[in-house]
Each structure stands twice: as structure tokens, then as C-alpha cells.
C-alpha positions, 0 to 999 in steps of 0.5 A, a space after each residue: 832693185 829693179 829700176 830698169 826694164 826694156 823700153 815699151 812703146 808708151 814710154 816714148 811719149 814720156 821720153 818726149 816730154 822729158 827732152 822737151 823740157 827747156 831747162 833739162 835740154 839746156 842742162 844736157 846741152 842737147 837740142 830738143 826735137 819735135 814730136 815727129 823727129 823724136 819718134 823717128 830717133 827712138 825708132 832708130 834706137 830700138 831698131 839698132 841691134 848694137 843699142 841697148 836701151 832701158 826705161 828707168 822706173 821710179 815706184 813704177 813711174 817712167 822716170 827716164 832712160 839709159 842707153 849704150 851704143 857705139 859712136 866714134 869707135 867707142 862703146 858709150 853710155 847716155 842717160 836722161 831723167 825727167 826733171 821731177 826725178 832729179 836730185 834723189 840718187 835715181 840716176 846714179 842707181 839706174 846707171 849702176 844697174 845698167 852697167 851690169 848689163 853692159 860688159 864692154 870696157 872701157 865704156 865712155 860717156 860725154 857730158 856738158 861741163 856745166 852739168 854737175 849732176 850728170 858728172 857726179 852720176 858718172 863719177 859715183 859709178 867709177 867713171 873718170 874724166 879723160 878729156 875736155 872738148 869745145 867746138 868753135 861754133 858752140 858755147 858748150 864745153 863737153 867732158 869725156 869720161 871713161 870706165 875701165 
């Protein structure tokens, strides 16, 4: 299918616009970064040999990204699509393709409980919910998923 390719420098500006969308950031329960912080964040991602990052394409257009990294002692996966690409199965298909590039199992993912679409993407790719966390200083409940 070919939905993924390595991240190119010009993609970072598009990723910035995606994460700067207030509705998308609220759904992901992820704080928006200013342009400088976002560029620094992606510079760290791309410089880290432990991270696998790919750009998600839709008809040749940059639609988002998917990454795998180690955190909290686990191999994790995360993904973000621009809002105009939501609701068409692209996230599910892109994650399925990406999982073929990441042989590590178990593989973990975290998603805000209110992000039902994000939860469906994980479930459709074989992830099962294994935990639920809330933090005293945060209203967001986070769900932990695992793929064996």
C-alpha cells in the first residue's frame, strides 16, 4: 500500500500545523508546542537511534506521523494524523503497515480515554487494553494498550 516513508525535513512544518490544531490537541490530550519547541522535539526524535519515525501519506499528501520509541522500560508506539485525514481508516492502515517495521513485542501504546477513534485504531491492530491511569493534577484518564 505504501502509506509510510521516512520523515523528510519539510514534513516537520506540516506536523507542527497538525499538533497546533486545538481540537486535535484536546482529543490527544497532548500539549501544543510553539514552533521552536516543536522543531526541537522533532530534532531530538530524528537524532535518536532508538526511535523509528515515519511520515503517513494520503495520495501523496503528508497526513501525519507514526513513531516507535522506548519509554518507561517498554517499546511504545504513537501516531498523529491531521484532522482533515480523520475518519477514513488511514490511521488504522498506517499503523498496520508500521507494525510490520517494528518487530518488538510486546508493544505498548497510551491513549486518552476520551479519544475513542484512537482506541479503535489500536484495537483494530490487535492491541488490547491492559490498564487505566489517572493523575492527581490532570483531568485526563489515560488507557494503556499492549500488542503481544
